[in-house]
C-alpha positions as CSV (number, residue, x, y, z in Angstrom):
1,M,28.1,-46.2,147.9
2,A,27.4,-42.6,149.8
3,P,24.8,-40.7,148.8
4,P,25.9,-37.6,146.6
5,A,25.9,-34.0,148.3
6,F,22.9,-32.0,147.0
7,K,23.2,-28.1,146.5
8,K,20.4,-25.9,148.1
9,L,16.9,-26.6,147.2
10,S,16.3,-23.3,145.2
11,G,16.6,-22.2,141.7
12,T,18.9,-19.4,140.6
13,A,17.5,-16.3,139.1
14,V,18.8,-14.6,136.1
15,S,20.5,-11.3,136.7
16,S,18.8,-9.7,133.9
17,K,15.4,-10.1,132.4
18,T,16.8,-8.9,129.1
19,Q,19.2,-12.0,128.8
20,C,16.3,-14.1,129.6
21,N,14.2,-12.7,127.1
22,Q,16.9,-12.8,124.2
23,A,17.4,-16.3,125.1
24,L,13.9,-17.1,124.7
25,V,13.4,-15.2,121.6
26,A,16.3,-17.1,120.0
27,S,14.7,-20.2,121.1
28,I,11.6,-19.9,119.1
29,K,13.4,-19.1,115.7
30,P,13.7,-21.8,113.2
31,S,16.5,-23.9,114.2
32,P,18.0,-27.4,113.1
33,K,16.5,-30.4,114.9
34,I,19.5,-30.8,116.9
35,K,20.9,-27.3,118.1
36,Q,24.0,-28.6,120.0
37,Q,25.8,-31.4,121.6
38,P,24.5,-32.2,125.1
39,T,26.7,-31.5,128.2
40,L,28.3,-34.5,129.3
41,S,26.3,-35.9,132.6
42,S,28.4,-35.6,135.9
43,V,29.7,-38.8,137.0
44,D,29.2,-38.3,140.6
45,G,26.0,-36.5,140.3
46,P,22.6,-37.7,141.5
47,R,20.1,-39.6,139.3
48,I,17.1,-37.4,138.9
49,L,13.6,-38.3,137.8
50,Y,11.9,-35.1,136.6
51,W,8.1,-35.4,136.8
52,F,6.2,-33.2,134.3
53,R,2.7,-32.1,134.8
54,T,1.1,-28.6,134.4
55,D,4.8,-27.2,133.4
56,L,5.2,-28.4,129.7
57,R,8.1,-26.1,129.1
58,V,11.8,-25.6,129.5
59,H,11.9,-21.9,129.7
60,D,11.6,-20.2,133.4
61,S,10.7,-23.6,135.0
62,P,12.0,-23.2,138.8
63,A,12.0,-27.1,139.3
64,L,13.5,-27.9,136.0
65,D,16.2,-25.1,136.7
66,H,16.7,-26.6,140.3
67,A,16.8,-30.3,138.8
68,L,19.8,-29.2,136.5
69,S,21.5,-27.1,139.1
70,L,22.2,-30.8,141.1
71,N,24.5,-31.7,138.1
72,P,22.8,-35.1,137.3
73,S,24.6,-37.9,136.3
74,V,21.2,-39.2,134.6
75,F,18.1,-37.2,134.1
76,I,14.6,-38.7,133.2
77,P,11.9,-36.5,132.2
78,I,8.6,-38.5,132.7
79,W,4.9,-37.8,132.3
80,T,2.5,-40.2,134.1
81,W,-0.7,-40.8,132.1
82,D,-3.0,-40.5,135.3
83,P,-6.4,-42.6,135.1
84,H,-7.8,-39.8,137.2
85,Y,-7.8,-37.4,134.6
86,V,-8.7,-39.9,131.9
87,Y,-11.9,-41.0,133.6
88,R,-12.5,-39.0,136.7
89,A,-12.2,-35.5,135.3
90,R,-14.2,-33.9,132.7
91,V,-12.0,-33.5,129.6
92,G,-13.1,-32.9,126.1
93,P,-11.4,-33.7,122.7
94,N,-10.2,-30.0,122.3
95,R,-8.2,-30.2,125.5
96,W,-6.9,-33.4,125.2
97,K,-5.7,-32.3,121.6
98,F,-4.1,-29.2,123.2
99,L,-2.5,-31.2,125.9
100,L,-1.0,-33.9,123.3
101,E,0.4,-31.0,121.2
102,S,2.0,-29.7,124.1
103,Q,3.5,-33.0,125.3
104,Q,4.9,-33.6,121.8
105,A,6.2,-30.1,121.6
106,L,8.1,-30.7,124.8
107,S,9.4,-33.9,123.8
108,D,10.8,-32.5,120.6
109,R,12.3,-29.4,122.8
110,L,14.0,-31.7,125.0
111,T,15.5,-33.7,122.1
112,E,16.9,-30.4,120.6
113,L,18.7,-29.9,124.0
114,N,20.0,-33.6,123.9
115,P,19.6,-35.9,120.9
116,K,19.1,-38.9,123.6
117,Q,16.5,-37.2,125.5
118,K,12.5,-36.9,125.2
119,L,9.6,-36.9,127.3
120,H,9.0,-40.4,128.4
121,L,5.3,-41.2,128.8
122,I,4.3,-43.7,131.6
123,R,0.8,-45.1,131.2
124,E,0.0,-45.8,134.7
125,A,-1.0,-43.7,138.1
126,P,1.7,-41.8,139.5
127,Q,0.5,-43.1,143.1
128,T,1.4,-46.6,141.8
129,V,4.1,-46.0,139.3
130,I,6.4,-43.7,140.7
131,K,7.9,-45.6,143.6
132,K,8.5,-48.5,141.2
133,L,10.4,-46.3,138.8
134,V,12.5,-44.7,141.6
135,K,13.4,-48.2,142.9
136,K,13.9,-49.6,139.3
137,W,16.1,-46.9,138.1
138,A,17.9,-46.2,141.2
139,I,16.8,-42.5,141.4
140,D,18.3,-40.3,144.1
141,V,16.0,-37.2,143.6
142,L,12.5,-36.8,142.5
143,V,11.7,-33.3,141.3
144,F,8.3,-31.8,140.1
145,E,6.5,-28.4,140.1
146,K,4.4,-27.7,143.3
147,D,0.6,-28.0,142.5
148,T,-2.3,-26.8,145.1
149,D,-5.1,-28.1,143.1
150,A,-7.0,-30.5,145.6
151,Y,-6.6,-33.6,143.8
152,A,-3.0,-32.9,143.0
153,R,-2.1,-32.0,146.5
154,E,-3.5,-35.2,147.7
155,R,-1.8,-37.1,144.9
156,D,1.7,-35.5,145.6
157,E,1.4,-36.2,149.4
158,N,0.9,-39.7,148.7
159,V,3.8,-40.1,146.2
160,T,6.0,-38.4,148.7
161,K,5.1,-40.4,151.5
162,Q,5.7,-43.5,149.3
163,I,9.4,-42.4,148.4
164,E,10.1,-41.7,152.1
165,E,9.2,-45.2,152.8
166,L,11.0,-46.7,150.1
167,S,14.1,-44.4,151.4
168,R,14.0,-46.1,154.6
169,E,13.4,-49.7,153.0
170,L,16.4,-49.3,150.8
171,G,18.5,-47.7,153.6
172,R,19.7,-44.8,151.2
173,E,18.5,-41.0,150.9
174,I,16.1,-40.4,148.2
175,K,15.1,-36.6,148.1
176,V,11.6,-35.2,146.9
177,V,11.8,-31.4,145.7
178,S,8.9,-29.6,144.6
179,L,9.0,-25.9,143.6
180,M,6.2,-23.3,142.7
181,G,6.1,-22.2,139.2
182,R,2.4,-22.3,138.2
183,T,1.5,-18.8,139.5
184,L,3.2,-15.5,140.4
185,F,3.1,-16.1,144.0
186,D,2.9,-19.4,145.9
187,P,-0.9,-19.8,146.8
188,D,0.0,-21.3,150.0
189,E,2.1,-18.2,151.0
190,L,-0.8,-16.0,149.9
191,V,-2.9,-17.7,152.2
192,K,-0.7,-17.6,154.9
193,R,0.0,-13.7,154.6
194,N,-3.8,-13.5,154.4
195,G,-4.2,-14.7,158.0
196,N,-4.7,-18.2,156.7
197,R,-8.0,-17.5,154.9
198,P,-8.7,-18.0,151.2
199,T,-8.1,-14.9,149.2
200,M,-11.5,-13.5,148.2
201,S,-10.5,-10.2,146.8
202,M,-7.8,-8.3,144.8
203,A,-7.3,-6.2,147.7
204,Q,-6.4,-9.1,149.8
205,V,-4.1,-10.6,147.1
206,V,-2.2,-7.3,146.9
207,K,-1.8,-6.8,150.5
208,A,-0.7,-10.6,151.1
209,S,1.6,-10.5,148.2
210,Q,3.4,-7.2,149.5
211,Q,4.5,-9.2,152.4
212,I,6.1,-11.9,150.3
213,D,10.0,-11.6,149.7
214,P,10.9,-13.0,146.4
215,G,14.3,-13.9,147.4
216,D,16.3,-13.1,144.4
217,G,16.8,-9.3,145.3
218,G,13.5,-8.2,143.8
219,R,10.8,-6.1,145.7
220,K,8.4,-7.6,148.1
221,G,5.2,-7.8,146.2
222,E,6.8,-8.5,143.0
223,P,7.0,-12.1,141.5
224,K,10.4,-13.9,141.3
225,K,12.5,-13.3,138.1
226,C,12.9,-15.7,135.1
227,V,15.4,-18.4,135.6
228,P,17.8,-19.2,132.9
229,L,17.0,-21.1,129.9
230,P,18.8,-24.5,130.0
231,E,21.5,-25.1,127.1
232,S,21.6,-28.5,127.4
233,L,20.4,-31.9,129.3
234,P,22.1,-34.7,130.6
235,N,21.5,-38.2,129.3
236,P,18.8,-40.6,130.5
237,L,19.8,-44.3,131.1
238,D,20.7,-46.3,128.3
239,K,17.9,-48.4,126.4
240,V,18.6,-51.6,128.2
241,E,18.2,-49.8,131.5
242,M,15.2,-48.0,130.8
243,D,13.4,-51.1,129.3
244,L,10.5,-52.2,131.7
245,S,9.1,-54.8,129.7
246,S,10.7,-57.7,131.3
247,D,10.1,-56.4,134.8
248,K,7.3,-58.2,136.6
249,D,6.7,-55.0,138.7
250,F,5.6,-53.3,135.4
251,Q,3.2,-55.9,134.1
252,H,0.3,-53.7,133.4
253,E,-3.4,-54.1,134.0
254,V,-6.1,-51.7,132.5
255,P,-7.2,-49.4,135.4
256,E,-10.8,-49.3,136.6
257,D,-12.6,-47.1,134.3
258,S,-15.9,-46.6,136.2
259,P,-17.0,-44.2,136.9
260,D,-16.2,-42.6,133.5
261,V,-17.3,-39.1,133.2
262,N,-15.7,-38.8,129.6
263,K,-17.5,-41.9,128.3
264,G,-19.5,-40.0,125.9
265,Q,-16.3,-38.6,124.2
266,R,-15.0,-42.3,123.2
267,G,-16.7,-42.4,120.0
268,L,-14.1,-44.8,118.9
269,G,-15.3,-47.2,121.9
270,K,-13.9,-50.3,120.9
271,D,-10.2,-48.7,121.0
272,K,-10.8,-46.9,124.3
273,D,-8.4,-48.9,126.2
274,K,-5.3,-49.0,124.0
275,H,-3.7,-46.3,126.0
276,Y,-3.2,-48.7,128.8
277,V,-2.2,-51.8,127.0
278,S,1.4,-51.5,128.7
279,V,2.8,-49.3,130.9
280,A,5.7,-47.9,128.2
281,G,3.1,-47.8,125.3
282,P,2.3,-50.6,122.7
283,N,6.0,-50.2,121.2
284,N,7.6,-50.2,124.5
285,D,9.2,-46.6,123.6
286,F,7.3,-44.4,126.2
287,A,5.6,-42.8,123.1
288,I,3.0,-40.0,123.5
289,V,-0.7,-41.2,123.7
290,T,-2.9,-40.5,120.4
291,L,-6.4,-39.5,120.4
292,E,-7.1,-42.7,118.6
293,E,-5.7,-44.9,121.4
294,M,-7.9,-42.9,123.7
295,G,-11.0,-43.9,121.5
296,I,-11.6,-40.1,120.6
297,D,-12.0,-39.4,116.7
298,P,-9.6,-36.7,116.0
299,K,-12.2,-35.1,113.8
300,D,-14.2,-34.1,117.3
301,A,-11.0,-32.1,118.3
302,M,-12.2,-29.1,116.1
303,S,-10.4,-26.2,118.3
304,P,-8.1,-24.0,116.0
305,H,-6.0,-23.3,119.2
306,K,-2.8,-25.2,119.1
307,G,-0.6,-26.4,122.1
308,G,2.9,-26.3,122.7
309,E,5.8,-24.1,124.2
310,K,7.0,-22.9,120.8
311,E,3.5,-21.7,119.9
312,A,3.0,-20.2,123.2
313,L,6.2,-18.0,123.0
314,R,5.3,-17.2,119.4
315,L,1.8,-15.8,120.4
316,L,3.7,-13.9,123.5
317,K,6.3,-12.2,121.2
318,K,3.4,-11.3,118.9
319,Y,1.6,-9.3,121.6
320,I,4.8,-7.8,123.3
321,D,6.0,-6.4,120.1
322,D,2.8,-4.6,120.0
323,E,3.6,-2.1,122.6
324,E,0.4,-0.1,122.2
325,Y,-1.8,-3.2,122.6
326,I,0.1,-4.2,125.8
327,G,0.2,-0.7,127.3
328,T,-3.5,0.2,126.6
329,F,-5.3,-3.2,127.2
330,E,-8.2,-3.1,129.6
331,K,-9.9,-6.5,129.7
332,P,-13.6,-4.8,130.3
333,K,-13.0,-2.7,127.1
334,S,-12.1,-6.0,125.0
335,S,-15.0,-7.1,122.8
336,P,-16.5,-10.7,123.2
337,A,-17.8,-10.5,119.8
338,E,-14.4,-10.4,118.0
339,F,-13.1,-13.4,116.2
340,E,-10.5,-14.2,113.9
341,P,-8.5,-12.8,115.8
342,Q,-10.1,-12.6,119.3
343,S,-9.8,-9.3,121.1
344,T,-7.7,-10.8,123.9
345,T,-4.5,-13.0,124.1
346,L,-5.6,-16.4,124.4
347,L,-2.6,-17.2,126.4
348,S,-4.7,-18.6,129.2
349,P,-4.4,-22.3,127.9
350,H,-0.7,-22.2,127.9
351,H,-0.8,-20.9,131.4
352,H,-2.8,-23.8,132.4
353,F,-0.6,-26.4,130.8
354,G,2.6,-24.4,131.8
355,T,3.6,-24.1,128.2
356,L,4.1,-20.3,128.9
357,S,5.5,-19.3,132.3
358,V,3.0,-16.8,134.0
359,R,6.0,-15.1,135.5
360,K,7.7,-14.5,132.0
361,F,4.3,-12.9,130.8
362,W,4.5,-10.8,133.9
363,W,7.9,-9.5,133.4
364,D,7.8,-9.1,129.8
365,I,4.7,-6.8,130.3
366,Q,6.6,-4.7,133.0
367,E,9.3,-4.2,130.5
368,V,6.9,-2.8,128.0
369,F,5.2,-0.5,130.7
370,A,8.7,0.9,131.7
371,K,9.6,1.6,128.1
372,R,6.3,3.2,127.5
373,K,6.4,5.3,130.9
374,K,10.0,6.5,129.9
375,A,8.6,7.8,126.6
376,G,5.8,9.7,128.4
377,K,3.0,7.1,127.6
378,Q,0.2,6.3,129.8
379,N,-0.3,2.6,130.8
380,A,-3.5,1.1,131.7
381,G,-3.8,0.5,135.4
382,E,-4.6,-2.7,137.7
383,P,-6.7,-4.6,137.9
384,E,-8.1,-4.1,134.3
385,N,-4.8,-4.2,132.9
386,M,-2.8,-7.4,131.9
387,P,-1.0,-7.8,135.1
388,G,-4.1,-7.4,137.1
389,Q,-5.7,-10.4,135.0
390,L,-2.8,-12.4,136.3
391,L,-3.4,-11.5,139.9
392,F,-7.1,-12.3,139.4
393,R,-5.7,-15.7,138.7
394,D,-3.7,-15.8,141.7
395,M,-6.7,-14.8,143.8
396,Y,-8.5,-17.9,142.8
397,F,-5.8,-20.0,143.3
398,G,-5.2,-19.0,146.7
399,A,-8.9,-19.5,147.5
400,Q,-8.7,-23.0,146.0
401,A,-5.6,-23.7,148.0
402,A,-7.2,-22.6,151.3
403,L,-10.4,-24.7,150.9
404,G,-9.4,-27.8,149.2
405,Y,-12.0,-29.9,147.5
406,A,-14.9,-27.9,149.1
407,Y,-13.8,-25.1,146.9
408,A,-15.2,-26.6,143.7
409,Q,-18.8,-27.2,145.3
410,T,-21.4,-25.7,147.5
411,Q,-21.6,-28.3,150.1
412,G,-19.1,-27.9,152.7
413,N,-17.8,-24.6,151.0
414,K,-17.7,-21.8,153.9
415,V,-17.3,-18.9,151.2
416,A,-20.1,-20.2,149.1
417,R,-23.7,-18.7,149.8
418,F,-26.4,-21.4,149.6
419,I,-28.9,-20.7,147.0
420,D,-31.7,-23.1,146.3
421,W,-31.1,-23.4,142.6
422,H,-32.8,-26.3,140.4
423,L,-30.7,-29.1,139.5
424,Q,-28.8,-29.4,142.9
425,S,-25.8,-31.7,142.8
426,N,-25.7,-35.2,144.6
427,Y,-22.5,-35.7,146.7
428,S,-20.0,-38.4,147.7
429,K,-18.1,-39.0,150.6
430,T,-14.9,-39.6,148.5
431,P,-13.4,-37.2,146.1
432,V,-14.4,-37.9,142.4
433,G,-12.9,-35.6,139.9
434,E,-11.6,-32.3,141.4
435,H,-14.5,-32.4,144.1
436,L,-16.8,-34.3,146.1
437,L,-19.6,-34.4,143.5
438,D,-20.7,-37.8,142.7
439,G,-21.2,-37.0,138.9
440,T,-25.1,-36.8,139.2
441,Y,-27.5,-34.2,140.2
442,N,-31.2,-33.9,141.3
443,V,-33.8,-33.3,138.5
444,D,-36.1,-31.5,140.8
445,N,-37.6,-29.5,137.8
446,E,-38.3,-31.0,134.2
447,E,-38.6,-27.4,132.9
448,A,-35.1,-26.4,134.4
449,E,-33.4,-29.6,133.1
450,E,-34.8,-28.7,129.6
451,R,-33.3,-25.2,129.9
452,F,-30.1,-26.5,130.9
453,R,-29.9,-29.0,128.1
454,R,-30.7,-26.2,125.7
455,W,-28.3,-23.7,127.1
456,K,-25.7,-26.4,126.8
457,E,-26.4,-27.3,123.2
458,G,-26.8,-23.8,122.1
459,R,-30.4,-23.8,121.3
460,T,-32.1,-21.5,123.7
461,G,-33.8,-19.3,121.1
462,F,-31.4,-16.4,122.3
463,P,-28.7,-15.9,119.6
464,W,-26.2,-14.3,121.6
465,I,-26.2,-17.1,124.0
466,D,-26.2,-19.8,121.5
467,A,-23.5,-18.5,119.3
468,L,-21.3,-18.4,122.6
469,M,-22.1,-21.7,123.7
470,R,-21.3,-23.1,120.1
471,Q,-18.0,-21.1,120.0
472,L,-17.2,-23.0,123.2
473,K,-18.1,-26.3,121.9
474,Y,-16.3,-26.1,118.6
475,E,-13.3,-24.2,119.5
476,G,-12.9,-24.9,123.4
477,W,-12.7,-21.0,124.2
478,M,-14.9,-18.2,124.8
479,H,-14.1,-14.4,125.7
480,H,-14.5,-13.6,129.4
481,L,-17.6,-11.5,128.9
482,G,-19.2,-14.0,126.9
483,R,-18.5,-16.7,129.8
484,H,-20.2,-13.8,132.1
485,S,-23.1,-13.8,130.0
486,V,-24.0,-17.3,129.7
487,A,-23.0,-17.9,133.2
488,C,-25.4,-15.1,134.4
489,F,-28.1,-16.5,131.9
490,L,-28.0,-20.0,133.4
491,T,-27.9,-19.3,137.0
492,R,-29.4,-15.9,138.6
493,G,-30.2,-14.2,135.2
494,G,-32.7,-16.5,133.6
495,C,-32.9,-20.4,134.3
496,Y,-32.1,-20.4,138.1
497,V,-29.8,-23.6,137.7
498,S,-27.3,-24.5,139.6
499,W,-23.5,-22.9,139.1
500,E,-22.2,-26.5,139.4
501,R,-23.9,-27.6,136.3
502,G,-22.6,-24.7,134.3
503,A,-19.0,-25.2,135.7
504,E,-19.1,-28.9,134.9
505,V,-19.9,-28.0,131.1
506,F,-17.1,-25.5,131.1
507,E,-14.7,-28.3,132.8
508,E,-15.5,-30.5,129.8
509,W,-15.2,-27.9,126.9
510,L,-12.7,-25.2,127.8
511,V,-9.1,-25.8,126.5
512,D,-7.9,-23.5,129.3
513,H,-10.0,-25.0,132.1
514,E,-8.2,-25.0,135.5
515,T,-10.5,-25.7,138.5
516,A,-9.5,-22.6,140.4
517,C,-10.4,-20.1,137.8
518,N,-13.5,-22.0,136.3
519,V,-15.0,-22.7,139.8
520,G,-14.1,-19.1,141.0
521,N,-15.6,-17.5,138.0
522,W,-18.7,-19.6,138.1
523,M,-19.5,-18.7,142.0
524,W,-18.6,-15.0,140.9
525,L,-21.2,-14.9,138.5
526,S,-23.8,-16.6,140.3
527,C,-23.2,-14.3,143.3
528,T,-22.5,-17.3,145.3
529,A,-19.0,-15.8,146.5
530,F,-16.7,-13.2,145.5
531,F,-19.5,-10.9,144.2
532,S,-23.0,-10.1,145.5
533,Q,-24.8,-7.7,143.2
534,F,-27.0,-10.1,142.2
535,Y,-29.8,-7.6,141.2
536,R,-27.6,-6.6,138.1
537,C,-27.9,-9.3,135.1
538,Y,-26.5,-9.3,131.6
539,S,-29.2,-9.2,129.3
540,P,-29.1,-12.1,126.4
541,I,-30.1,-9.3,123.7
542,A,-28.8,-5.7,124.8
543,F,-25.4,-7.0,125.7
544,G,-24.5,-8.5,122.6
545,K,-25.9,-5.4,120.7
546,K,-23.6,-3.1,122.6
547,W,-20.6,-5.0,121.2
548,D,-21.9,-6.2,118.0
549,P,-24.8,-4.3,116.5
550,E,-24.5,-5.8,113.1
551,G,-24.6,-9.2,114.6
552,H,-21.5,-10.7,112.9
553,F,-20.5,-12.9,115.9
554,I,-24.0,-14.3,115.6
555,R,-23.6,-15.0,111.8
556,K,-20.3,-17.0,112.2
557,Y,-21.6,-19.3,114.9
558,V,-25.4,-19.4,114.2
559,P,-25.1,-19.5,110.5
560,E,-28.9,-20.4,110.1
561,L,-29.3,-16.8,111.0
562,R,-26.7,-15.3,109.0
563,N,-29.4,-13.9,106.1
564,Y,-31.3,-12.3,108.8
565,D,-31.5,-8.1,109.1
566,K,-29.7,-6.6,111.8
567,K,-33.0,-5.3,113.3
568,Y,-33.7,-9.0,113.9
569,I,-30.5,-10.9,114.2
570,Y,-30.8,-10.8,118.4
571,E,-34.3,-11.3,118.5
572,P,-35.4,-13.4,115.4
573,S,-38.7,-14.5,116.7
574,K,-40.0,-10.9,116.2
575,A,-39.4,-11.1,112.5
576,P,-42.2,-11.1,110.2
577,I,-43.0,-14.8,108.9
578,A,-42.5,-13.5,105.3
579,D,-39.3,-12.3,106.1
580,Q,-38.3,-15.5,107.9
581,K,-39.0,-17.4,104.7
582,R,-37.2,-14.9,102.7
583,W,-34.2,-15.1,104.7
584,G,-34.1,-19.1,104.8
585,C,-34.7,-19.8,108.3
586,Q,-37.9,-20.5,110.1
587,I,-38.3,-19.6,114.0
588,T,-40.1,-22.5,115.4
589,G,-39.6,-25.6,117.7
590,D,-37.1,-26.3,120.3
591,G,-33.8,-26.6,118.3
592,T,-33.7,-30.1,117.9
593,D,-34.8,-29.8,114.4
594,R,-32.5,-27.8,112.3
595,G,-34.8,-27.9,109.1
596,T,-33.2,-28.3,105.5
597,E,-30.6,-26.7,103.3
598,E,-33.5,-24.6,101.8
599,M,-35.3,-23.8,104.9
600,A,-33.4,-23.9,108.3
601,K,-35.1,-23.8,111.6
602,Y,-34.1,-21.8,114.6
603,P,-36.0,-22.0,118.0
604,K,-38.2,-19.6,119.6
605,P,-36.8,-18.1,122.9
606,M,-37.2,-20.8,125.6
607,L,-38.3,-18.4,128.4
608,D,-39.3,-14.9,128.9
609,F,-36.2,-13.3,130.0
610,N,-37.7,-10.2,131.9
611,E,-40.1,-12.4,133.8
612,M,-37.5,-15.0,134.7
613,R,-34.7,-12.4,135.5
614,Q,-37.3,-10.8,138.3
615,F,-38.0,-14.3,139.3
616,C,-34.5,-15.0,139.8
617,I,-33.7,-11.8,141.4
618,D,-36.2,-12.4,144.0
619,K,-35.3,-15.9,144.7
620,V,-31.6,-14.8,145.4
621,K,-32.8,-12.1,147.3
622,A,-34.9,-14.4,149.3
623,A,-31.6,-16.8,149.7
624,Y,-29.5,-13.9,151.0
625,D,-32.1,-13.2,153.5
626,V,-32.0,-16.8,154.7
627,G,-28.1,-16.4,155.0
628,L,-26.9,-20.0,154.8
629,Y,-23.6,-20.9,153.5
630,G,-22.3,-24.2,152.1
631,D,-20.6,-25.3,155.5
632,D,-24.0,-24.8,157.6
633,E,-25.2,-27.6,159.2
634,K,-28.7,-27.1,157.7
635,V,-27.0,-27.5,154.2
636,M,-25.0,-30.3,155.2
637,S,-28.0,-32.4,156.6
638,G,-30.5,-31.2,154.0
639,E,-32.6,-29.4,156.3
640,W,-32.3,-26.7,153.9
641,K,-35.1,-28.5,151.7
642,K,-37.6,-27.7,154.3
643,I,-36.4,-24.2,154.7
644,F,-36.8,-23.4,151.1
645,G,-40.1,-25.7,150.3
646,H,-37.9,-27.8,148.1
647,K,-39.2,-31.1,147.1
648,E,-37.4,-34.3,145.6
649,G,-38.3,-35.9,142.4
650,R,-38.4,-35.4,138.6
651,T,-42.2,-34.7,138.4
652,N,-42.5,-31.7,140.9
653,K,-42.3,-28.4,139.0
654,D,-43.5,-26.2,141.7
655,E,-40.9,-26.5,144.4
656,A,-39.3,-23.3,143.3
657,N,-41.9,-21.3,144.5
658,G,-41.3,-22.1,148.0
659,E,-40.8,-19.2,150.1
660,A,-37.8,-18.8,152.4
661,T,-38.0,-18.1,156.1
662,K,-36.1,-15.0,157.5
663,E,-35.9,-16.3,160.9
664,M,-33.3,-18.7,159.8
665,K,-30.9,-15.9,158.7
666,R,-27.3,-16.3,160.0
667,G,-26.3,-12.9,158.4
668,R,-22.7,-13.0,158.1
669,T,-19.9,-12.5,155.1
670,P,-17.5,-15.4,155.4
671,D,-14.5,-14.3,157.7
672,G,-15.6,-10.6,157.2
673,Y,-14.2,-10.5,153.4
674,K,-14.5,-7.2,151.3
675,E,-15.8,-7.7,147.9
676,D,-14.3,-6.5,144.8
677,I,-16.7,-4.7,142.3
678,D,-16.3,-6.5,139.0
679,A,-13.0,-5.2,137.5
680,S,-13.2,-7.9,134.7
681,G,-16.4,-7.5,133.2
682,G,-18.9,-4.8,134.1
683,I,-21.8,-6.8,135.7
684,G,-24.3,-4.0,135.3
685,D,-25.0,-4.4,131.6
686,D,-28.7,-5.2,132.1
687,E,-31.2,-4.4,129.6
688,D,-33.9,-2.6,131.8
689,E,-32.9,-1.0,135.1
690,Q,-34.8,-1.8,138.1
691,P,-36.8,0.9,139.6
692,R,-34.7,3.1,141.9
693,K,-36.3,2.0,145.1
694,Q,-36.1,-1.8,144.3
695,R,-32.6,-1.5,143.5
696,K,-31.8,-0.1,146.9
697,A,-33.8,-2.8,148.5
698,Y,-31.5,-5.4,146.6
699,M,-28.3,-3.5,147.2
700,K,-29.1,-3.5,150.9
701,A,-29.3,-7.5,150.9
702,A,-26.4,-7.7,148.8
703,K,-24.0,-5.5,150.6
704,N,-21.5,-7.0,153.3
705,E,-22.5,-6.6,157.0
706,K,-18.7,-5.2,157.8
707,G,-18.7,-2.4,155.3
708,K,-19.7,-0.9,152.0
709,Q,-18.1,-2.3,148.8
710,A,-15.2,-0.2,147.8
711,K,-14.4,1.0,144.3
712,I,-11.6,-0.9,142.5
713,D,-9.6,1.9,142.2
714,V,-9.6,2.6,146.0
715,M,-9.3,-1.0,147.1
716,V,-6.5,-1.9,144.7
717,T,-3.5,0.1,145.2
718,R,-0.2,-1.3,144.0
719,R,3.4,0.4,144.2
720,R,4.8,0.4,140.7
721,P,8.6,-0.6,140.8
722,N,11.0,2.3,139.8
723,R,12.4,2.1,136.6
């Protein structure tokens, strides 16, 4: 039988955004389980295997739209339960819960489009199982959404190569198609238009995007329009043909679970391997994995934030309907202390898992802007507004796409300044997780290790920091200015601990974690890359007071202090002992003893903030003077330890006092990048401004050698489409 003729490899854009939006609004209204009869599969069409990953939706999915445009005779949607993410990437219960909810919601949506359809979960690594599935089910085309994460790119290249080999082996053409839909612009295209360099500023993203033709009749510099919402789905194979249980190629073995960076999450340890008992699940029905099968107690998944496409579209409609909120939103002006509801959209986890199209969000906002402009109302400008925040996301994806595994760490990272933090990472020669870190770090300073642990567990003695970290652990989310506060405090504004330690904690706890943005923000806040005004630090006291002088946020997440007067809520250690007793919480210890119901305990501050801030500033300045970057030979070889007077060992506590030598200064900014002033957070919320002369000295060390930092309203100019 001759291979079928295939249509061109591109999706079809809708001619009207209104048409797309009306269809989506209708799709989230209550409806019967089965909406309509499925369209009959094309007899002569190709058999298509559709591989879902971070695109758990049916709306505005370029890859899905292309797959359906081929008029399949068979359409099989799958998700592969990759051991890499189960064991090698840090994922906490809250993010697992969000993922499983999103998978179930997608499966239900597929069934609405065709009663015979659902999401088929395959419990094996894609590198070993997809080739077998393609052969078993006689697949003609494998389709998936393009991904530029370091591991994902390597994985997809591996799978593609295997399918090409299988095609030659079987003597028939098997196509592999991937289309970008995860970001506004293809990160590889941004990098290409940026001179094949990582995108390190908003100015670079804007300039690069303005050279990209969307190819759908839109202007250069605009994202592609939404593709149509599918009205139906073709059938999968029948049950007998789908069955894998009797095929010896699918006899399943439990994958290697070492190293398992998520071992601590598996409170139901005895059940931890049930999710890999068989390739199609314990009942051979391709069912979605449960938390219990993973050994995770559902009680540990405490986040109130719910996953799934229907929930994402509901939230989006809620915000889009509030035109004043959309038109006037400026992220730096949103409060990190607001909760129930929070001050921002909290759509970021839906963008990560693909339950909400980032392009739909963009174009829905543009419609609101156009309507407001026509009515003579002012819209907030980029990059502080909502579209600007989506461009920041694209900036990080472009940087990651260009750098690969090195992006997520210091060693080998050409854009990351080298700073002699405490608790430096140990490295592997082969990728583990999303990077080359081997999962361990050097405890060169016991005091730094203790501070890191107390920071992670929300017992620093600084209520603002502790409230934020507890919110993160329990809910899986934190406002971006809260993230700025705790990141600055851990690194250059208090503890002088490596940003990689903090990035790993966020990787574990955030429901919206994606390596590109998480690592980018940690490098930014530690002044390792993207930003260099290291002399401006967030105060763990004054910054919270600015947003929440009454301390409501602290009372919510640090309930032991709920009775404290607002005069002491940010500095409870200053409260008189009599008042502490009267308010039912004694300030003492390190936070490991929470006291009793009658008399709670809260720790004293674990450090003198003013003293440590100055220590950190001086140390970072010394590192800037040395001028090493992550790809320097002296960093790669470990010679940096001699330069900075760094010593190995858990017992030495004095190595941080070693002076850096200026003669080793390289004095360059990576590839001459300009730097954006922090448009998303106002870094300069320090409690006590530095003396003028001292600030000037720090600024001189922090500025790029190839020009002064430009103000964001000068650097970022973006032509508005005519409406």
